N, C-alpha and C positions, 0 to 999 in steps of 0.2 A: 838319593838312590838307596832303595832297601834291598839287601841281598836275598836271594831265594834260590833254592835248588831247582834243577831242571832234569827230568828223565823222560826219554821216549819209551812208552811201553810197546812191547812186541806181541802181547796177547791181552784179551780181556782179563784173564786171571792174574796176569803180571800186573796190569793196571791197578787192580783192586788191591794187591799186596804192596804196591809202591805207595798207593795213597794211605794205606793203613800204617805205613811205616813213618809218616810225617804228619804230626799234628798240625793242622792248618793248611794242608795240601789242597789243591784245586785241580781239576781236570781241565786240560786245554784242548779245545778243538779248532775252531776257525779263529777264536780269539776276538771276534768282533765287538763283544760286549765286556769280556773279562779284562782285556788289555786296557780298554778305556777306563774301567773303574780302577785298575791299578794306577794309571796315570793320575787319577783324581785323588787317590789315597783312600778311596772307599773300600777296596779290596786290598788286603795285604798278605797274600799267601806266602807260607814258608817254603813251599815247593810247588812246582808245576809238573803235572804228570801228562805229558803229551799223548793224546789218543788219536790224533789225526790220521796216523798211518795204520791203524788197526784195520783188519779185513771186514770192515762194516760199512763198505761204500757201495753196495749194490741195492737194486730194487728187484725183488724176486716175486714172480707170479706163483702162488701156491696151489695145489689141488683144491678144488671147490670154489675158486674164484676170488680168494682173498690175496692180498698184497702185502708183502714185508718190506719195509723200508729200513735200510742200515742207518745207524745213528750218525755216521760221517758222510752220508750222501749230502752233497752240497744243494743249497736251496734252488739254485738256478737249474741244476740237472733234474731235481725232482719236479719242479714246475713244468719242464719241457718233456718229461717222460710220456710217451704215448698212451700207456695204459692209464696214468693219472688224468691226463687231459680228456680222455674218452669216457672213463667210467666214474671218476670222482673229480669233476670239474671244479667244484668249489675249493678244492685243495690247491689245485694250480693257480686259481685266481687269487686265493689268499696269499700265497707265496710271492705272486707278482705284484701284489699291492704294498708289500713290505719292503722298506730300505731302498737302496739303489742298486743297479745292476752289478756294480763292482762288489758291494757288500754280499749280494746273493751268491756271487761266484765264490766267496770265501766261507760264509756262514753255513753251518751243519744243521742237520735236522735236530740232533740231541741238543745242540748249544742253543738253537732258537727256542726250544722249550724250557730252557734254563735260564734265559736272560732275565735280568733284574728289572724292576720298574724304572721308568724314565722320570719319576717325580723329581723336580729340581732340588727339593729339600733333601732328599735321600742322596743326591749326587754332591751336595755342598756340605763338606765336613765341618763347616763353621756354623751350621744350623742344627737345631735339635731334630732328631728323626728316630722314632722307635724301631723302624725296620733296620737301620744302620747301627744304632746304638740303643738297645732295649732299656726303657725307663727314662730316656732323655726328653720325651714329649713328641708331639706332632706338630711342626711349624706350619703344615699346610692347612690345618683347620681354620686358623685365623688369618692365613696368608692368601696366596694366590692359588686357588683351587678350581678353576673353570675346567681343567681337564681331568679332575679327579672322580672318584667312585659315587654312584648314586644307589648301588645295590651292594648289600653284604658288608659294608664297612663297619668299623668299630670306632669307639673313642681313641683307640690306639694308632689307627692307621686309615687313611682314605685313599691310598695308592691304587693305581690300576695296573693290570698286567699288559705289557705292550705287544705280545706275540699275536700276529694274524694267523699263523699256522695253527696254533693251539686252539683257536676258536673253531677253525674248520674241522679239526680232528675231533673236538668234543661233538659237533653235530653229526659227524660221520660214524660215532660209535666206535672210534679207534681204541686200541690198547697200547699202552707203553711198556716195553719190555726193559727189565732192569737186571743187573748182576751186581752182587755184593758179597760180603763175607758169608752170608747164609745161602749163597747160590743164586739162581735166577728166580725171578718172580715177575708177575705181570699186574699192572694197574690200569683201569679205565681211564682213558684221556680226560674224560669229563670230571673225574675225582683226583687227578694228579696234583693240581694246583690247589692251595688252601684258601679259605677265607682268613682274614687276619685275626680275628678274635683278640686275645690278650697275647698272642705270640707272632706278631706281624713279621719278625725276622725269618720266619720259616715260611719260604715261598710255596714249597711243595711237600708232598708226603714221602719224598725220597729219604732214605735212611743214610746215616753218616757213611761215606765211602762208597755208596752204590753209584753205578755208571749206567746211563741209558745206552742200550745195546741196539734197540731198534723200535719201530713203530709198526703195528699190525692194522691194516684196513680190512675189516670184514666184508664178506661178499654181499651181505643183505642190502646195503645201500648202493652197491655197484650198478652203475647204469641208470640209477634213478635221476631224474632232474635235480640238479643241485646248483648253488649259486652263493657267492661271497660278495657282499657289498660293504663299502667303507666310506665313511664320511670324515673328512680332515680338513685342515685349515688351508692346504695347498695340494696340488694335484699329485705330487710325488714326494717321496722321502719325508713322510710326515706319519706320526702315530696316530691312530684312530681317536676321534672324538666319540664316536660310536661306530660299531660294525655289526654285521650279522652274517651268519653262515646258516643256510636253509637247505633242507632236502625234503622232497615232497613226492610221494607215491600215491597216485589216484587210480582206482579201479572201480568200474560199475558206478561211476559218478559220485563216489565218496572217497575221503582221504583214508588210505590204508597204512600209509607210513609217513611219519613226520619227524624231522629232526631240526632243532632250532637252537642256536647258541648266539649270545651277544658278546662282543668284545668292547673294550674301552669303558665298560660300566662298573667293573668290579675288580677285585683283587685277583681274580681268576676268570677265565672264560665262563660265562654264565649260561649254563644249559637251561633252556627255558622248558622245564618239565610241565609246568601247569598249562602253558600255551599248547604244548605237544598233545597233552591229553585232551584238551578242549578241541583240538582239530580232528582227532581220530573219529571216524564215523560221520563227520560232517561233510556237507557239500563244500567243494572248494571255491567258495565265493569271497568277495571283498568283505562283506559283512562278517563272515566267519573269521576271516583273518584279522580284522580289526578287533573283534571280541577276544580272540586268543591273545594278541598282543597286549591288549588293555588288562586282561586278567593277569599276565605275567608281570607287567610293569606296575601293577597296583602296589607292589612291595617296595617301590623305589622310595628312597629318602634323600631327596636332593639336598645340597648344601646351599650356601648363600648364593653362589655364583654359577651353578651348573645345572638348574632345573631344566634348561633347554635340551639337556641330553635325553631326558625321558621322551619328550615328543619326537625328537630326531630319531631315537632308536625305534619308536613305534612306527614312524613313517618308513624307515628302512626295512623293517621286518615285513610290513604289509606290501610294500613294493616288491620285495624279493619273492614273496609267496604268490603275488599276482603274476609275476614273470614266469614262475614255475608252473602254474596251473594250466590245464588244457584251455585252449582259446575259448571254447564255448562256455566255460565254467562261470565266467564273469559277465 
């Protein structure tokens, strides 16, 4: 047992101060990922700053049609929220596709976004892992990597990010609200997580000591048809081999709005910008969807055992877009 300090923060400002006072501190929300990693010896915090009781547990509709989600809102509550189910259905579907009911009751919005990779080599302290121990090597490259990245990976790391929620937020143009020593700031959800490059230990662009305080869903995609689809090895409680969040707005027979993001393919949710650009102004046909998906996935660099992911992701994207398109379009 390794000792650590524990403090319950009473405000966002106090949380940041407590974190700054302890080198090696971690924020504790639902604990569904952090506590597991502590048990494995992957995480060894010197202090835990409990933020689970902060007044960040509400979902608020804002003037203009946007929605603010507090960082400590539980995944199950967010998935069931009437406004989310009606106006941003892909978000509700993504949450319900993740983990078990018991874990969704405990996991928080902020914690979900900050969860670490489920790469088995990252979780095994007896194996080399650049994400866990920079400079030690990547055991997954020559090991078992069926579940690993086909987009945006580097020689240093081929891990994927496990969050379903983050994929939906990327496609929906959400923003992540942060608070730290320099005050509040906002980062686009699609840019919040990093590609590994030569610093795979840095999962996100979050600065030391910063705390996620909320997520802002913009009004623009509200009410547009949206969908989350996930392919996995079993029907529940499994991470994505590939997933897709899609938003499609069609007017006067052509695509006016497209949001597309892949999960399970990269170190972060993969916002499919090339595919989106190809869809804008095009008729919402199966052929157009196939061309857009192929254009995006042309950048894939599959490894020895995971080339199947490219085809799987392509089929998921095309199917999702077909389901969102007006019936007459196909």
